[in-house]
C-alpha positions as MATLAB code, in Angstrom:
seq = 'MRHHTLEALANLAKYQGRYDQWLQIRQRYNLKWSNGSNSLQSLQRFFNPNLTLDSMLQRVRNMIEHLPRSMVPIVKFACLTGLRPTEACESVRLLNIGQCTVQYYNQEQQCLEHFRFADISLRQTKKAYLSFLSTSNYQWVKNLCTKPPTWNAIRHTLKRHGVNCDMRYCRKVHGSWLHSHGVSTEEVDFLQGRVSTSVFSRHYLSPPKDLKDRVLKAVNELQKEIER';
ca = [
       6.344   11.388   25.758;
       3.832   14.193   25.430;
       3.487   15.626   21.937;
       4.165   19.172   23.233;
       7.576   18.129   24.518;
       8.532   16.406   21.264;
       7.344   19.389   19.226;
       9.480   21.647   21.400;
      12.542   19.430   20.885;
      11.956   19.437   17.134;
      11.727   23.263   17.087;
      14.883   23.512   19.216;
      16.749   21.202   16.827;
      15.731   23.400   13.908;
      16.838   26.511   15.757;
      20.247   25.029   16.581;
      20.737   23.606   13.071;
      20.595   19.988   14.288;
      17.366   18.927   12.676;
      18.989   16.130   10.648;
      20.396   14.729   13.884;
      16.934   14.992   15.470;
      15.388   13.017   12.557;
      17.960   10.248   13.067;
      17.122   10.061   16.766;
      13.413    9.896   15.933;
      13.971    7.084   13.473;
      16.323    5.165   15.786;
      13.898    5.141   18.701;
      10.705    5.156   16.595;
       9.437    8.319   18.312;
       5.930    9.388   17.334;
       3.434   11.820   18.667;
      -0.048   13.058   17.977;
      -1.938   16.280   18.586;
      -4.919   14.274   19.838;
      -7.037   14.680   16.735;
      -6.321   11.233   15.291;
      -8.976    9.468   17.375;
     -11.599   12.000   16.307;
     -10.646   11.586   12.666;
     -10.881    7.800   13.013;
     -14.334    8.135   14.495;
     -15.453   10.406   11.695;
     -14.133    7.927    9.088;
     -15.919    5.081   10.849;
     -19.303    6.751   10.489;
     -18.691    8.182    7.024;
     -21.148    6.436    4.636;
     -18.803    7.192    1.709;
     -16.044    5.114    3.275;
     -17.897    1.835    3.845;
     -16.369   -1.182    2.103;
     -19.304   -1.450   -0.307;
     -19.137    2.234   -1.123;
     -15.381    2.111   -1.763;
     -15.758   -0.988   -3.954;
     -18.339    0.853   -6.040;
     -15.949    3.780   -6.424;
     -13.228    1.419   -7.650;
     -15.650   -0.152  -10.166;
     -16.567    3.361  -11.293;
     -12.892    4.122  -11.897;
     -12.465    0.951  -13.888;
     -15.540    1.723  -15.985;
     -14.203    5.123  -17.051;
     -10.538    4.297  -17.581;
      -8.979    3.120  -20.857;
      -8.014   -0.537  -21.092;
      -4.334    0.208  -20.543;
      -4.988    1.749  -17.113;
      -7.532   -0.691  -15.711;
      -4.977   -3.390  -14.734;
      -3.042   -0.892  -12.596;
      -6.149   -0.132  -10.549;
      -6.915   -3.823  -10.088;
      -3.311   -4.538   -9.166;
      -3.407   -1.781   -6.525;
      -6.521   -3.390   -4.969;
      -4.951   -6.848   -4.917;
      -1.679   -5.704   -3.338;
      -2.713   -2.759   -1.139;
       0.179   -0.681   -2.461;
      -0.015    3.096   -2.564;
      -0.758    4.476   -6.053;
       2.814    5.450   -6.893;
       4.097    2.145   -5.466;
       1.623    0.135   -7.542;
       2.674    1.888  -10.749;
       6.370    1.425   -9.921;
       5.794   -2.230   -9.048;
       4.148   -2.935  -12.378;
       7.054   -1.151  -14.117;
       9.605   -3.347  -12.321;
       7.646   -6.491  -13.188;
       7.750   -5.558  -16.846;
      11.529   -5.125  -16.820;
      12.892   -8.567  -17.637;
      15.956   -8.516  -15.387;
      13.930   -7.547  -12.318;
      11.237  -10.198  -12.293;
      13.436  -13.094  -11.105;
      14.659  -11.293   -8.000;
      11.355   -9.523   -7.386;
       8.778  -12.309   -7.391;
       9.236  -15.230   -4.958;
       7.375  -18.070   -6.682;
       7.636  -20.381   -3.677;
       6.041  -17.877   -1.311;
       3.920  -16.333   -4.073;
       4.843  -12.785   -3.089;
       6.433   -9.664   -4.457;
       9.488   -8.848   -2.342;
       9.456   -5.051   -2.428;
      12.186   -4.859    0.220;
      14.738   -5.917   -2.405;
      14.288   -2.458   -3.923;
      14.864   -0.475   -0.777;
      15.395    2.878   -2.536;
      11.846    2.614   -3.861;
       9.946    0.678   -1.199;
      11.609    1.459    2.143;
      11.398    5.212    2.407;
      11.551    7.024    5.715;
       7.831    7.432    6.276;
       6.277    5.092    3.722;
       7.329    1.480    3.452;
       6.264   -1.586    1.459;
       7.845   -4.905    2.404;
       5.996   -7.526    0.399;
       2.668   -8.280   -1.261;
       1.176  -11.718   -1.753;
       0.280  -12.303   -5.378;
      -0.882  -15.561   -6.932;
       1.230  -17.087   -9.691;
      -1.536  -16.552  -12.233;
      -1.814  -12.867  -11.351;
       1.964  -12.521  -11.462;
       2.012  -13.955  -14.997;
      -0.803  -11.567  -15.965;
       0.837   -8.436  -14.516;
       4.356   -9.037  -15.816;
       3.136   -9.080  -19.402;
       1.058   -5.927  -19.319;
       3.221   -3.355  -21.050;
       6.747   -1.983  -21.233;
       5.741    1.473  -20.009;
       2.859    1.358  -17.503;
       0.880    4.569  -16.961;
       1.779    6.759  -14.000;
      -0.544    7.695  -11.154;
      -0.712   11.258  -12.450;
      -1.811   10.011  -15.865;
      -4.578    7.952  -14.229;
      -5.675   10.891  -12.075;
      -5.860   13.266  -15.021;
      -7.821   10.734  -17.060;
     -10.379   10.320  -14.283;
     -10.623   14.106  -13.912;
     -11.322   14.526  -17.641;
     -14.184   12.038  -17.306;
     -15.567   13.866  -14.307;
     -14.996   10.919  -11.967;
     -14.501   12.097   -8.394;
     -12.316    9.266   -7.212;
      -8.662    8.213   -7.100;
      -6.490    5.152   -6.598;
      -6.084    5.732   -2.855;
      -9.404    3.913   -2.432;
      -7.719    0.754   -3.722;
      -5.456    0.603   -0.659;
      -8.443    1.197    1.660;
     -10.409   -1.539   -0.083;
      -7.523   -3.973    0.247;
      -7.092   -3.393    3.979;
     -10.806   -3.404    4.787;
     -11.443   -6.491    2.696;
      -8.629   -8.504    4.312;
      -9.729   -7.492    7.784;
     -13.295   -8.500    7.084;
     -12.078  -11.891    5.866;
     -10.168  -12.879    8.996;
      -6.761  -11.243    8.498;
      -5.775   -9.525   11.744;
      -5.112   -5.811   12.095;
      -1.425   -6.477   12.814;
      -1.115   -8.607    9.680;
      -2.809   -5.932    7.553;
      -0.461   -3.332    9.010;
       2.499   -5.492    8.041;
       1.243   -6.075    4.490;
       0.627   -2.359    4.023;
       4.010   -1.331    5.408;
       3.015    0.017    8.823;
       5.664   -1.783   10.916;
       9.271   -0.814   11.512;
      12.084   -2.496    9.585;
      13.402   -4.062   12.774;
      10.094   -5.806   13.461;
       9.956   -6.910    9.824;
      13.470   -8.422    9.988;
      12.823  -10.275   13.251;
       9.392  -11.686   12.562;
       8.307  -11.440    8.917;
      11.293  -11.976    6.621;
       9.947  -15.482    6.005;
       6.180  -15.004    6.291;
       4.258  -17.981    7.725;
       2.532  -20.191    5.185;
      -0.915  -19.774    6.706;
      -0.726  -15.991    6.278;
      -0.028  -16.403    2.583;
      -2.875  -18.866    2.135;
      -5.355  -16.708    4.025;
      -4.389  -13.558    2.149;
      -4.434  -15.161   -1.301;
      -7.835  -16.716   -0.616;
      -9.264  -13.362    0.453;
      -7.648  -11.492   -2.430;
      -9.016  -14.017   -4.917;
     -12.519  -13.301   -3.646;
     -11.808   -9.540   -3.761;
     -10.771   -9.862   -7.415;
     -14.077  -11.535   -8.237;
     -15.933   -8.813   -6.376;
     -14.170   -6.045   -8.301;
     -14.723   -7.680  -11.666;
     -18.371   -8.641  -11.236;
];
């Protein structure tokens, strides 16, 4: 459906006081539209020298260099999982709450099952289903601290040090690195929460073993690259 038609329907729903009903219809049928600028923005990002994988890795290392020791693990964790900044901070918080770790981390599949905390991870527009995390990294993360720093705290710290960067690069690094190491676009989309819940339930509730192995191998190499 053309984006002009959908925009008109959205405006009509607002005018008639039925916007909540319109949002439910959009969600039910996964209706999306674009004003046509997305392809141009993608092309601009592709040729942006500041958004190459090497450039983004250097920005992440720059963040780590200027952050206090208590904040560095959050940045590394965000790179290893591909979570959004707020999701990464919340995930570390959950892992450091004793009663949550057993139901959160699946040791057999070596993954964090974010979907078990739907009120946090499965929001209307931003979703996180699961993140593969090695057992050793799980043990490391779950013993970090009882009150992990927030994204705002990390942002303000970087700003005070004059570092023009933020944790959103961690998610970009994660996706770009996996794709460059043989993980398909569809699999990266799944890992970063860009598939509908219905697709997730039908196909990915028990992720295939080879996906876990490929991701953990790539992430292990990414960790070495970040820490070098």
